[in-house]
RODO-2510 file (C-alpha; in nm, 4 decimals, decimal comma):
residues 627
     n   res          X          Y          Z
     1     m     9,5970     7,7414    12,7723
     2     t     9,9405     7,7559    12,6441
     3     f    10,2924     7,8972    12,6808
     4     k    10,1231     8,2421    12,7644
     5     i    10,0333     8,0997    13,1208
     6     l    10,4170     8,0419    13,2215
     7     l    10,4662     8,4235    13,1040
     8     d    10,1646     8,5344    13,3086
     9     e    10,2770     8,3222    13,6088
    10     i    10,6228     8,4788    13,5994
    11     h    10,4693     8,8075    13,5434
    12     s    10,2395     8,7810    13,8482
    13     n    10,5141     8,6521    14,0906
    14     i    10,7459     8,9403    13,9951
    15     q    10,4833     9,2030    14,0488
    16     k    10,4088     9,0229    14,4064
    17     i    10,7989     9,0369    14,4751
    18     i    10,8226     9,4060    14,3733
    19     e    10,5359     9,4807    14,6138
    20     q    10,7071     9,2991    14,8902
    21     l    11,0216     9,4941    14,8490
    22     k    10,8187     9,8049    14,8385
    23     l    10,9406     9,9228    14,5120
    24     p    10,7762    10,1627    14,2682
    25     e    10,5388    10,0419    14,0231
    26     t    10,7161     9,9395    13,7050
    27     l    10,6037     9,8361    13,3519
    28     f    10,8277     9,5533    13,2845
    29     v    10,8312     9,2958    13,0081
    30     v    10,8288     8,9021    13,0330
    31     e    10,8735     8,7309    12,6921
    32     p    11,0090     8,4195    12,5456
    33     a    11,3533     8,4057    12,5898
    34     k    11,6463     8,4604    12,3147
    35     s    11,9106     8,1857    12,2724
    36     n    12,1073     8,1243    12,5828
    37     f    11,8631     8,2955    12,8086
    38     g    11,6597     8,0029    12,9205
    39     d    11,2786     7,9718    12,8288
    40     v    11,1713     8,3236    12,9471
    41     m    11,3483     8,6421    12,9972
    42     c    11,2530     8,9697    13,2111
    43     n    11,3825     9,3170    13,1803
    44     v    11,2744     9,4286    13,5359
    45     s    11,6178     9,4538    13,6751
    46     f    11,7133     9,7344    13,3960
    47     l    11,4059     9,9415    13,5208
    48     l    11,4820     9,9064    13,8730
    49     s    11,8670     9,9620    13,8564
    50     k    11,8415    10,3439    13,9136
    51     h    11,5883    10,3625    14,1861
    52     l    11,8050    10,0850    14,3638
    53     k    12,1305    10,2544    14,2734
    54     k    12,2671     9,8978    14,1895
    55     k    12,3918     9,7453    13,8453
    56     p    12,1106     9,5435    13,6523
    57     y    12,2905     9,2333    13,7360
    58     d    12,3012     9,2828    14,1055
    59     v    11,9247     9,3735    14,0968
    60     a    11,8462     9,0642    13,9028
    61     q    12,0260     8,8317    14,1643
    62     i    11,7980     8,9967    14,4344
    63     i    11,4785     8,9292    14,2588
    64     s    11,6096     8,5753    14,1398
    65     d    11,6528     8,5120    14,5149
    66     k    11,3208     8,6378    14,6059
    67     y    11,1529     8,4105    14,3391
    68     q    11,2829     8,0741    14,5255
    69     p    10,9645     8,0275    14,6970
    70     f    10,7499     8,0224    14,3727
    71     l    10,9508     7,7513    14,1945
    72     g    10,8196     7,3770    14,1470
    73     n    10,4973     7,4528    13,9335
    74     l    10,5900     7,5934    13,5796
    75     v    10,9091     7,7382    13,6613
    76     e    11,1990     7,4861    13,7599
    77     k    11,4802     7,7414    13,7903
    78     v    11,5689     8,1167    13,7940
    79     e    11,8970     8,2900    13,7762
    80     a    12,0420     8,6371    13,6916
    81     h    12,2151     8,6636    13,3632
    82     p    12,5476     8,8722    13,3653
    83     s    12,3790     9,0887    13,1045
    84     g    12,1224     9,1918    13,3589
    85     y    11,8125     9,0164    13,2411
    86     i    11,6279     8,7341    13,4728
    87     n    11,6351     8,3869    13,3211
    88     f    11,3676     8,1520    13,3699
    89     f    11,3699     7,7751    13,2837
    90     a    11,0417     7,5909    13,2487
    91     n    10,9308     7,2730    13,4387
    92     y    10,8397     7,0962    13,1111
    93     s    10,7492     6,7735    13,2991
    94     h    10,4231     6,9982    13,4055
    95     l    10,4013     7,2342    13,1110
    96     n    10,4399     6,9498    12,8367
    97     g    10,0985     6,8037    12,9379
    98     i     9,9260     7,1634    12,9384
    99     i    10,0444     7,2615    12,5961
   100     l     9,9899     6,9114    12,3977
   101     k     9,6384     6,8811    12,5825
   102     s     9,5289     7,2430    12,5028
   103     s     9,6359     7,2005    12,1498
   104     m     9,3491     6,9406    12,0907
   105     s     9,0841     7,1939    12,1316
   106     d     8,8860     7,3355    11,8412
   107     n     8,9395     7,6730    11,9813
   108     y     9,3200     7,6422    12,0335
   109     g     9,4956     7,9795    11,9902
   110     f     9,1559     8,1644    12,0690
   111     l     9,1857     8,4855    12,2264
   112     d     8,9070     8,7333    12,3407
   113     l     9,0479     9,0553    12,2506
   114     g     8,7728     9,2182    12,0604
   115     h     8,4819     9,1208    12,2744
   116     k     8,2576     9,0955    11,9824
   117     s     8,3350     9,4535    11,8957
   118     k     8,2580     9,5644    11,5435
   119     i     8,5350     9,6102    11,3114
   120     v     8,5407     9,7103    10,9252
   121     v     8,8140     9,5786    10,7022
   122     e     8,8061     9,7257    10,3668
   123     h     9,0359     9,5913    10,0709
   124     t     9,0587     9,5127     9,7296
   125     s     8,8754     9,8149     9,5856
   126     v     9,0429     9,7670     9,2363
   127     n     8,8827     9,9842     8,9617
   128     p     8,6269     9,7863     8,7377
   129     n     8,8023     9,8521     8,4167
   130     k     9,0622     9,5892     8,4208
   131     a     9,1898     9,2409     8,5473
   132     l     9,3447     9,2083     8,8873
   133     h     9,7288     9,1873     8,8449
   134     i     9,9658     9,0406     9,1006
   135     g    10,0178     9,3937     9,2625
   136     h     9,6433     9,3812     9,3490
   137     i     9,6693     9,0274     9,5018
   138     r     9,8799     9,1379     9,7600
   139     n     9,6297     9,3907     9,8919
   140     i     9,3652     9,1243     9,8600
   141     i     9,5381     8,8713    10,0595
   142     i     9,6528     9,1209    10,3191
   143     g     9,3123     9,2314    10,3913
   144     d     9,1605     8,8720    10,4081
   145     t     9,4316     8,7596    10,6301
   146     v     9,3886     9,0540    10,8716
   147     a     9,0064     8,9714    10,8835
   148     r     9,0602     8,6016    10,9502
   149     i     9,3146     8,7179    11,2472
   150     l     9,0635     8,9405    11,3882
   151     r     8,8072     8,6801    11,3870
   152     k     9,0276     8,4444    11,5679
   153     t     9,0486     8,6897    11,8336
   154     n     8,6647     8,7591    11,8589
   155     f     8,6262     9,0764    11,6749
   156     d     8,2941     9,1053    11,4804
   157     v     8,4303     9,1607    11,1408
   158     r     8,2797     9,3107    10,8316
   159     v     8,4539     9,2814    10,4922
   160     l     8,4030     9,5654    10,2334
   161     n     8,4990     9,6037     9,8811
   162     y     8,4660     9,9488     9,7569
   163     v     8,3865     9,9619     9,3666
   164     d     8,4828    10,2863     9,1936
   165     d     8,2266    10,3005     8,9160
   166     s     8,2310    10,6588     8,8224
   167     g     8,6007    10,7670     8,8029
   168     l     8,8160    10,8565     8,5354
   169     q     8,9225    10,4869     8,4368
   170     v     8,5642    10,3795     8,4058
   171     a     8,5127    10,7002     8,1748
   172     d     8,7942    10,5892     7,9631
   173     i     8,6572    10,2464     7,8915
   174     i     8,2839    10,3890     7,8108
   175     l     8,4747    10,6457     7,5788
   176     g     8,6455    10,3385     7,4061
   177     v     8,3087    10,1756     7,3577
   178     t     8,1184    10,4713     7,2438
   179     k     8,3731    10,6837     7,0591
   180     l     8,6372    10,4699     6,9419
   181     g     8,4156    10,1884     6,7855
   182     l     8,5808     9,9155     7,0107
   183     s     8,3406     9,6030     7,1056
   184     k     8,1427     9,6099     7,4170
   185     k     8,1770     9,2475     7,4470
   186     p     8,5172     9,0522     7,4661
   187     p     8,6141     8,7863     7,2121
   188     k     8,5183     8,4384     7,2823
   189     g     8,7326     8,2791     7,5424
   190     k     8,8517     8,5957     7,7050
   191     k     8,7323     8,7186     8,0330
   192     f     8,5327     9,0609     8,0496
   193     d     8,7907     9,2070     8,2849
   194     q     9,0940     9,0856     8,0801
   195     y     8,9389     9,2403     7,7518
   196     y     8,8651     9,5714     7,9097
   197     g     9,2037     9,6005     8,0854
   198     d     9,4528     9,4604     7,8079
   199     e     9,2320     9,6320     7,5012
   200     v     8,9753     9,9024     7,5728
   201     y     9,1664    10,1121     7,8579
   202     v     9,5013    10,0526     7,6886
   203     k     9,3941    10,1754     7,3532
   204     t     9,1760    10,4449     7,4714
   205     t     9,4601    10,6063     7,6928
   206     e     9,7021    10,5855     7,3699
   207     e     9,4367    10,7920     7,1960
   208     y     9,4640    11,0787     7,4112
   209     s     9,8021    11,1569     7,3040
   210     s     9,7118    11,2166     6,9461
   211     n     9,3523    11,3429     6,9895
   212     q     9,3054    11,6478     7,2116
   213     d     8,9507    11,6750     7,1795
   214     l     8,8837    11,3493     7,3616
   215     e     8,9436    11,4892     7,6939
   216     k     8,6315    11,7147     7,6619
   217     t     8,4382    11,4083     7,5564
   218     r     8,5989    11,2215     7,8609
   219     q     8,4828    11,5198     8,1183
   220     k     8,1374    11,4922     7,9458
   221     i     8,1010    11,1166     8,0080
   222     l     8,2102    11,1666     8,3769
   223     q     7,9337    11,4147     8,4241
   224     d     7,6844    11,1979     8,2720
   225     l     7,8217    10,8998     8,4905
   226     e     7,6521    11,1057     8,7924
   227     d     7,3094    11,1228     8,6403
   228     t     7,1537    10,7786     8,7188
   229     d     6,9190    10,8242     8,4427
   230     s     7,1480    10,8907     8,1575
   231     e     7,2284    10,6344     7,9013
   232     i     7,6047    10,6761     7,9948
   233     a     7,5170    10,6001     8,3533
   234     k     7,3419    10,2732     8,2390
   235     l     7,5981    10,1664     8,0056
   236     g     7,8679    10,2301     8,2832
   237     n     7,6797    10,0176     8,5066
   238     e     7,6402     9,7223     8,2929
   239     i     8,0190     9,7280     8,1922
   240     t     8,1544     9,7496     8,5199
   241     r     7,9224     9,4901     8,6799
   242     d     8,0548     9,2313     8,3936
   243     v     8,3970     9,3445     8,5114
   244     l     8,3424     9,3340     8,8575
   245     k     8,1837     8,9795     8,8419
   246     a     8,5216     8,8580     8,6498
   247     q     8,7364     9,0273     8,9196
   248     l     8,5386     8,8500     9,1957
   249     d     8,5757     8,5123     9,0207
   250     t     8,9744     8,5590     9,0463
   251     c     8,9134     8,6574     9,4273
   252     w     8,7016     8,3524     9,5017
   253     r     8,9723     8,1274     9,3149
   254     l     9,2119     8,2549     9,6066
   255     s     8,9438     8,1768     9,8789
   256     v     8,8792     8,5361     9,9339
   257     f     8,5362     8,6405    10,0568
   258     y     8,3383     8,9627    10,1307
   259     d     8,0213     9,0698    10,3324
   260     c     7,9504     9,3879    10,1018
   261     l     8,0090     9,5855     9,7795
   262     n     7,9659     9,9560     9,8178
   263     f     7,9639    10,1484     9,5008
   264     e     8,1142    10,5109     9,4482
   265     s     7,8309    10,6260     9,2221
   266     q     7,5719    10,5391     9,4816
   267     i     7,7931    10,7291     9,7427
   268     i     7,7935    11,0235     9,5083
   269     r     7,4151    11,0372     9,4715
   270     s     7,3247    10,9409     9,8649
   271     g     7,4116    11,2960     9,9801
   272     l     7,6437    11,1577    10,2152
   273     w     7,9043    11,4299    10,1115
   274     t     7,6923    11,7166    10,1832
   275     q     7,6346    11,6317    10,5279
   276     v     8,0089    11,5468    10,5889
   277     f     8,1011    11,8900    10,4247
   278     e     7,8768    12,0675    10,6480
   279     k     8,0056    11,9188    10,9499
   280     m     8,3493    11,9980    10,8405
   281     k     8,2728    12,3527    10,7833
   282     e     8,1163    12,3573    11,1369
   283     m     8,4249    12,2110    11,3104
   284     k     8,6366    12,4475    11,1005
   285     l     8,8256    12,1569    10,9598
   286     v     8,8080    12,3302    10,5906
   287     e     8,8554    12,6971    10,4887
   288     l     8,7762    12,8803    10,1734
   289     q     9,0614    13,0219    10,0139
   290     q     9,0208    13,3897     9,9014
   291     e     9,3320    13,4323     9,6762
   292     g     9,6228    13,2298     9,5151
   293     k     9,6228    12,9431     9,2994
   294     n     9,3449    12,7881     9,5241
   295     a     9,1107    13,1178     9,5228
   296     k     8,7669    13,0040     9,5770
   297     c     8,8382    12,6516     9,6534
   298     w     8,7635    12,4959     9,9735
   299     i     9,0767    12,3156    10,1028
   300     i     9,2248    12,1325    10,3827
   301     k     9,5339    12,3020    10,5013
   302     g     9,8883    12,0989    10,4794
   303     e    10,0871    12,0052    10,7487
   304     n    10,4743    12,0031    10,7879
   305     n    10,5325    12,1779    10,4529
   306     e    10,2852    11,9770    10,2714
   307     e    10,0620    12,1344     9,9846
   308     d     9,7115    12,2411    10,0931
   309     k     9,4492    11,9699     9,9503
   310     v     9,1507    12,1047     9,7472
   311     l     8,8193    11,9393     9,8695
   312     v     8,6017    12,1595     9,6257
   313     r     8,7223    12,3374     9,3282
   314     s     8,6204    12,6968     9,2374
   315     n     8,3437    12,5752     8,9895
   316     g     8,1912    12,3795     9,2667
   317     t     8,2809    12,0230     9,2003
   318     a     8,4182    11,7885     9,4587
   319     t     8,7625    11,6347     9,4086
   320     y     8,8739    11,2678     9,4449
   321     i     8,9020    11,2937     9,8345
   322     a     8,5599    11,4386     9,8732
   323     k     8,4424    11,0974     9,7774
   324     d     8,6379    10,9166    10,0167
   325     i     8,5685    11,1161    10,3319
   326     p     8,1808    11,0400    10,3391
   327     y     8,2495    10,6714    10,2814
   328     a     8,5085    10,6809    10,5575
   329     a     8,2397    10,8468    10,7920
   330     w     7,9859    10,5890    10,6824
   331     k     8,2024    10,2919    10,7580
   332     l     8,2447    10,4337    11,1248
   333     g     7,8892    10,4703    11,1636
   334     l     7,8982    10,8522    11,1908
   335     l     7,6291    10,9470    10,9500
   336     p     7,2768    10,7924    10,8983
   337     d     7,2927    10,5118    10,6339
   338     p     7,0927    10,6178    10,3108
   339     f     7,1187    10,2764    10,1604
   340     n     6,9235     9,9650    10,0963
   341     y     7,0575     9,6258    10,0452
   342     a     7,0589     9,3692     9,7953
   343     q     7,1967     9,0216     9,7822
   344     y     7,4681     9,0370     9,5057
   345     s     7,5440     8,6509     9,5218
   346     i     7,6088     8,3480     9,7245
   347     q     7,9725     8,2960     9,7484
   348     d     8,1682     7,9724     9,7010
   349     n     8,1977     7,9734    10,0886
   350     g     7,8113     7,9688    10,1189
   351     k     7,8196     8,3140    10,2449
   352     i     7,5840     8,5973    10,1183
   353     l     7,7669     8,8914     9,9345
   354     w     7,5322     9,1911     9,9765
   355     e     7,5405     9,5131     9,7869
   356     t     7,4308     9,8519     9,8658
   357     t     7,1579    10,0091     9,6577
   358     l     6,9682    10,3533     9,6527
   359     d     6,6629    10,1506     9,5067
   360     e     6,3663    10,0172     9,6892
   361     s     6,4625     9,6683     9,8212
   362     q     6,2578     9,3671     9,9877
   363     e     6,5707     9,2689    10,1938
   364     s     6,6082     9,3937    10,5500
   365     k     6,8459     9,6612    10,6444
   366     q     7,2159     9,5466    10,6858
   367     d     7,4726     9,6984    10,9280
   368     f     7,8446     9,7213    10,7789
   369     t     7,9565     9,9913    10,9997
   370     g     8,2243     9,9517    11,2825
   371     d     8,3697    10,0737    11,6009
   372     k     8,6994    10,0640    11,4077
   373     v     8,7869    10,0812    11,0299
   374     i     9,0940     9,8974    10,8600
   375     t     9,1722    10,0278    10,5237
   376     v     9,4061     9,8342    10,3038
   377     i     9,5545    10,0649    10,0525
   378     d     9,9162    10,0831     9,8855
   379     s    10,1730    10,3353     9,9885
   380     r    10,1066    10,5652     9,7095
   381     q     9,7691    10,6580     9,8830
   382     s     9,9637    10,7740    10,1942
   383     r     9,9022    11,1319    10,2004
   384     l     9,5066    11,0942    10,1201
   385     q     9,4972    10,8425    10,3622
   386     k     9,6740    11,0566    10,6409
   387     i     9,4100    11,3431    10,5722
   388     i     9,1046    11,1029    10,6142
   389     t     9,2644    10,9388    10,9381
   390     k     9,3109    11,2718    11,0941
   391     l     8,9500    11,3907    11,0003
   392     m     8,7928    11,0726    11,1187
   393     s     8,9818    11,0988    11,4367
   394     q     8,8300    11,4523    11,4949
   395     f     8,4889    11,3265    11,3995
   396     k     8,5079    11,0371    11,6490
   397     s     8,7361    11,1866    11,8977
   398     d     8,9598    10,8685    11,8825
   399     k     9,2852    10,8588    11,7122
   400     k     9,2802    10,4629    11,6520
   401     s     8,9524    10,4390    11,4956
   402     y     9,0504    10,4642    11,1474
   403     v     9,3765    10,2668    11,0391
   404     h     9,5458    10,2889    10,6933
   405     l     9,7242     9,9640    10,6366
   406     s     9,9778    10,0551    10,3944
   407     y    10,1961     9,8240    10,1824
   408     e    10,4382     9,8490     9,9080
   409     s    10,4126     9,7127     9,5259
   410     v    10,5010     9,3568     9,3861
   411     t    10,7324     9,3166     9,1106
   412     l    10,8302     9,0113     8,8980
   413     s    11,1690     8,8572     8,8976
   414     s    11,3322     8,8457     8,5386
   415     a    11,2661     8,4767     8,5191
   416     a    10,9003     8,5216     8,6131
   417     a    10,8757     8,7936     8,3515
   418     k    11,0153     8,5830     8,0828
   419     q    10,7861     8,2955     8,1756
   420     l    10,4938     8,4910     8,0954
   421     g    10,6222     8,6229     7,7835
   422     i    10,7130     8,9846     7,8947
   423     d    11,0491     9,1586     7,8155
   424     s    11,2250     9,2360     8,1150
   425     v    11,5074     9,4960     8,1857
   426     g    11,7143     9,4491     8,4970
   427     k    11,6128     9,2267     8,7894
   428     q    11,2825     9,3390     8,8607
   429     t    10,9839     9,4230     8,6229
   430     q    10,7608     9,6845     8,7317
   431     m    10,3680     9,6980     8,6213
   432     s    10,1461     9,9793     8,4867
   433     g     9,7679     9,9043     8,4076
   434     r     9,7593    10,2440     8,1818
   435     k    10,0176    10,1014     7,9492
   436     g     9,8911     9,7603     7,9438
   437     f    10,2179     9,6189     8,1032
   438     y    10,0779     9,4181     8,3906
   439     v    10,0441     9,0502     8,4758
   440     n     9,7104     8,9630     8,5389
   441     a     9,6476     8,7486     8,8293
   442     d     9,4819     8,4699     8,6340
   443     s     9,7915     8,4033     8,4325
   444     v     9,9777     8,3659     8,7434
   445     i     9,7464     8,1265     8,9031
   446     n     9,7404     7,9322     8,5673
   447     m    10,1060     7,9059     8,5364
   448     l    10,1644     7,7891     8,9166
   449     t     9,8853     7,5250     8,8558
   450     t    10,0685     7,3946     8,5422
   451     k    10,3963     7,3823     8,7166
   452     a    10,2352     7,2410     9,0574
   453     f    10,0131     6,9780     8,8371
   454     t    10,3651     6,8381     8,6769
   455     e    10,5673     6,8159     9,0090
   456     t    10,2565     6,6687     9,2063
   457     h    10,1857     6,4033     8,9326
   458     n    10,5564     6,3019     8,9171
   459     r    10,5497     6,2293     9,2714
   460     n    10,2247     6,0520     9,2987
   461     l    10,2038     5,8405     8,9876
   462     e     9,9212     5,6192     9,1370
   463     m     9,6965     5,8966     9,2056
   464     n     9,4091     6,0024     8,9665
   465     d     9,3974     6,3461     8,8137
   466     e     9,1025     6,4732     9,0191
   467     s     9,2901     6,3901     9,3409
   468     v     9,6028     6,5723     9,1861
   469     n     9,4176     6,8794     9,0977
   470     q     9,2523     6,8960     9,4335
   471     i     9,6109     6,8926     9,5982
   472     v     9,7316     7,1305     9,3181
   473     r     9,4633     7,3819     9,4033
   474     q     9,5671     7,3826     9,7529
   475     i     9,9416     7,4428     9,6759
   476     v     9,8386     7,7130     9,4233
   477     v     9,6292     7,9233     9,6683
   478     g     9,8817     7,8501     9,9385
   479     t    10,1701     7,9623     9,7418
   480     l    10,0409     8,2945     9,6370
   481     r     9,8889     8,3623     9,9556
   482     y    10,2209     8,3090    10,1516
   483     e    10,4256     8,4941     9,9105
   484     m    10,2146     8,8050     9,9502
   485     i    10,1905     8,7762    10,3631
   486     k    10,5515     8,6573    10,4580
   487     q    10,7280     8,9648    10,3791
   488     d    10,7215     9,3030    10,5817
   489     l    10,4446     9,5364    10,4269
   490     d    10,6853     9,8141    10,3712
   491     k    10,8947     9,6113    10,1710
   492     i    10,8680     9,5506     9,7794
   493     i    10,7799     9,1746     9,6846
   494     t    10,9923     9,0361     9,3893
   495     f    10,7659     8,7373     9,2920
   496     d    10,9457     8,4168     9,1429
   497     f    10,7546     8,0766     9,0186
   498     v    11,0320     7,8430     9,0852
   499     k    11,1193     7,9784     9,4419
   500     s    10,7733     8,0303     9,5483
   501     l    10,7031     7,6488     9,4694
   502     s    11,0350     7,5055     9,6207
   503     l    10,9820     7,2272     9,8909
   504     e    11,2581     7,3920    10,0764
   505     g    11,3045     7,7331    10,2401
   506     d    11,0497     7,9664    10,3463
   507     t    10,7596     7,8924    10,1000
   508     a    10,4068     7,7508    10,1561
   509     p    10,4751     7,4133     9,9838
   510     y    10,7640     7,3319    10,2299
   511     i    10,5087     7,4107    10,5264
   512     q    10,2223     7,2118    10,3690
   513     y    10,4639     6,9077    10,2826
   514     t    10,5929     6,9230    10,6548
   515     h    10,2077     6,8873    10,7412
   516     a    10,1744     6,6123    10,5137
   517     r    10,4670     6,4433    10,6594
   518     s    10,3104     6,4553    11,0028
   519     a     9,9853     6,3167    10,8458
   520     g    10,1929     6,0135    10,7081
   521     i    10,3475     5,9334    11,0284
   522     l    10,0060     5,9244    11,2073
   523     g     9,8874     5,7219    10,9120
   524     k    10,1601     5,4513    10,9386
   525     a    10,1077     5,4492    11,3190
   526     g     9,7615     5,2661    11,2559
   527     f     9,6090     5,3838    11,5838
   528     d     9,5098     5,7074    11,7378
   529     p     9,7445     5,8380    12,0092
   530     n     9,6224     5,8699    12,3811
   531     f     9,6261     6,1911    12,5230
   532     e     9,5456     6,0622    12,8737
   533     t     9,9154     6,0486    12,9846
   534     t    10,1740     6,2746    13,1554
   535     f    10,4071     6,3600    12,8805
   536     e    10,7048     6,3233    13,1118
   537     l    10,8915     6,1106    12,8847
   538     l    10,9175     6,3663    12,6309
   539     k    11,2674     6,5195    12,7300
   540     n    11,4541     6,5158    12,3955
   541     p    11,5813     6,8615    12,3218
   542     f    11,4160     6,8414    11,9725
   543     e    11,0522     6,7231    12,1347
   544     i    11,0927     7,0115    12,3802
   545     s    11,1851     7,2608    12,1228
   546     l    10,8672     7,1620    11,9156
   547     i    10,6525     7,1619    12,2338
   548     k    10,7487     7,5058    12,3170
   549     e    10,6887     7,6429    11,9410
   550     i    10,3299     7,4734    11,9793
   551     g    10,2790     7,6466    12,2925
   552     k    10,3429     7,9899    12,1426
   553     f    10,0743     7,9981    11,9069
   554     e     9,8805     8,2351    12,1071
   555     l    10,1566     8,4693    12,1456
   556     h    10,2096     8,5062    11,7864
   557     i     9,8436     8,5583    11,7300
   558     l     9,8414     8,8282    11,9983
   559     d    10,1576     9,0061    11,8242
   560     a     9,9712     8,9862    11,4889
   561     v     9,6702     9,1511    11,6106
   562     n     9,8530     9,4327    11,8125
   563     n    10,0478     9,5128    11,5253
   564     f     9,8110     9,4465    11,2217
   565     s    10,1039     9,2318    11,0758
   566     p     9,9950     8,9195    10,9260
   567     k    10,3603     8,8168    10,8496
   568     v    10,3897     8,7375    11,2089
   569     i    10,1677     8,4344    11,1695
   570     a    10,3487     8,3518    10,8218
   571     r    10,6815     8,3511    11,0203
   572     y    10,5209     8,1252    11,2746
   573     c    10,4177     7,8648    11,0368
   574     h    10,7613     7,8438    10,9054
   575     i    10,9312     7,8346    11,2493
   576     l    10,6777     7,5677    11,3803
   577     a    10,7619     7,3694    11,0449
   578     v    11,1396     7,3831    11,0885
   579     a    11,0918     7,2748    11,4417
   580     f    10,9018     6,9757    11,3276
   581     n    11,1332     6,8874    11,0556
   582     a    11,4473     6,8846    11,3218
   583     f    11,2167     6,6717    11,5479
   584     y    11,1362     6,4224    11,2600
   585     e    11,5359     6,4068    11,1607
   586     h    11,6471     6,3437    11,5005
   587     v    11,3546     6,1320    11,6692
   588     k    11,2421     5,8096    11,5455
   589     v    10,8798     5,8093    11,6430
   590     l    10,7660     5,4948    11,5119
   591     d    11,0910     5,2780    11,5788
   592     d    11,0920     5,2967    11,9647
   593     k    10,9808     4,9717    12,1256
   594     n    10,8718     5,1478    12,4426
   595     e    10,4978     5,1935    12,3578
   596     s    10,4607     5,4777    12,6162
   597     i    10,7247     5,6871    12,4550
   598     k    10,5830     5,6128    12,1163
   599     n    10,2426     5,6970    12,2212
   600     e    10,3656     6,0393    12,3755
   601     r    10,5494     6,1156    12,0517
   602     l    10,2584     6,0479    11,8303
   603     c    10,0802     6,2873    12,0522
   604     l    10,3301     6,5359    11,9769
   605     v    10,3065     6,4745    11,5957
   606     k     9,9063     6,5030    11,6277
   607     s     9,9477     6,8243    11,8246
   608     f    10,1751     6,9697    11,5593
   609     q     9,9325     6,8628    11,2753
   610     l     9,6349     7,0249    11,4375
   611     t     9,8474     7,3420    11,5287
   612     i     9,9989     7,4052    11,1818
   613     q     9,6396     7,3589    11,0355
   614     k     9,4971     7,6318    11,2552
   615     a     9,8043     7,8688    11,1905
   616     l     9,7967     7,7974    10,8140
   617     g     9,4206     7,8278    10,8230
   618     l     9,4602     8,2083    10,9543
   619     l     9,6429     8,2650    10,6250
   620     g     9,3824     8,1122    10,4394
   621     i     9,5964     7,8269    10,3343
   622     s     9,4846     7,4476    10,3222
   623     a     9,6995     7,1675    10,4494
   624     p     9,6985     6,8839    10,2198
   625     e     9,7696     6,5398    10,3839
   626     q     9,9475     6,4230    10,0733
   627     m    10,1860     6,6040     9,8318
***
C-alpha cells in the first residue's frame, strides 16, 4: 500500500462527483503532480469543459467545491489551479505511516498485473563465433531487467537464448579451421570465444576478398551443417558449444541467467518450418511469384513501398527469415513441441539451464512457451521483426502477442577506446565483429574491475583484499548494468569508464554509495528503529519529499511494465538517491535529542534502504553496505 492508494482514492471520489453531477463518463487521469501543482493533479476539468461550456478553471472550481466532503483521510486540501488542473494536497500525518510501514514488507512494490500468465523473454542470441562485445551487453541487460520487472508483477517468465549454430558466421569459422589451417584450439590463456572472434572469424572473412573459390566452399559447409550426421555438422557442434560456454561465462559474470537454450540447427531439422509454411499458404499470407526478379519464389508482400520479402528461393531453399518464423510460432505455443529437453548446466544462481534436443532424453518434458513473447533485438532487425510480429498476430488473432523490443547500438567514447588500446577517430567509436574491430565484454569488465579496485582500496585501507573484491564486483556489475539501462532504448549509448564509475551524477556507484550511506547511519545508531509510531513528527520538507518518493515505487514499476521500459526503474533509483542525499544534508538524523523524532527519522532511513535495495534488485544491481 503506497502513494498509489492516494491516487486511487482521489480517482474514486472524482468518479462519484461526476455521477452526482450527472456528467458523461470521462476517462480522466490522476497522477503525481508536477512542481507547484500540489501532490496530485487531475485533468478532468479539461475533458468536461466542452460539455459544460465552461472554462477548465471554472470546471476545476466546481469539482473542488464538490470534493470538500471527502477531505480528512488522505487528502488535506483541494484547489483549482489557474491552469485548469485540480490540485490535491496529501494528509501526510496519515500517509506517512501507511507508506513507511508498507515499505517494510518483503513484497513491497509487488503488483499482480500478470496473474501468473506465461510470458517469454528472448534475449542475447549472439552468434556462437565470437566473444560478446559491449553492444551485445545492452541486449543482455535489457532482456534480463525486463524479465526481473515482469516477475515482480506476477508474470510467469521464461527466459530463452537462441543459438544460431547453423548460419553463415558459423560456416566461416569452420572454413577457417578446415580449409585455412587455423587451430581448432585457442592458445593457452585465451577464451574460446575471444580466439574464434579475434582470429579465426576475422582472418577467414579477410580471405574472401582475395580467394573467390572460398565462397563455394562456404556454401557447401552451410549445406553440410544441416545434415546432423555429417562430419562438418559434428565439428560445428563441437566448436559452437565451446564458444557458447565461454559466452555464457561472461553473462553469468553479469548476473544474467536463462531458462532454456534453443538451437537453430534443431529448429531446421524439427519440421516446424514445413508446418508453418503450409499454414501460411492456407491463410494466403504468402504467394508464389510467377515473374520478375523473384520469379518462382515464395514471398511476403511488402507494405508502404517496402520490397517484397523472399521466404523460399526459386531453388527451394529457405531464407534467414524462414528460420525465425517457426521459432516465433513455437515460442507462442502455436505448434506442437517437437523437442526433448536436457540439462545444460546448473547456473551460478542455482537454477537449471535447460537445452532443447532432438535426441532421446531421460528428462521430463518442459514448457518454455508463453501467451506473449518479448524479443529483444537491435533496431537493425526492425523490418524482419515487423514481418514476424504481423504474422504472429494473424496466427494468434492478437496484435499484442509478439513484441519486438528494439534498441540502438553502443559506442565507446574516445577516452574509453584509448584506454582499451583502440585508435579512435572522432568522439565515438563504432564496432564491427566482421572486421575484428570491437571491444569484448570481458575486457570492459576487467578494465572496470581494475579501476574500481584501486578506488575502493584507497577508500578502505583497513579492509582485506577479499572484502574489497566482493564490493568491487558489485560496483562493476552495477556500473555496466546501469549504463546499459538508464538511457532511452532508441538512443545510442556512448560508454565512458571514468564517467560511469563516478560517485556523483547519474551513475550506479552514486546510487550504491547513497545506500551505503544509509547503512552507515543505521549502524551508528546502535539500535533498530521502532516502526510502531504515528510518524506525525516527520514534517520537514526534505523528510516529506523522501517519503513521497519511497511511496511512488509501485507507480514506477507499473510504468515500466506498461511501456516495457527498464529505464523507468533506473531513473527512479536516481531520483530516490537524490531525495535521500538532500534529506541527509539538511536533516541531522542522529544529533536530535528528541528520541521520538530520532526514531522516526531512523525509520525513514531504514525505509529508504529497503526500497532502494528492491529497486536496484529489479536492475540486477547489488547494494553494498560499504564502499
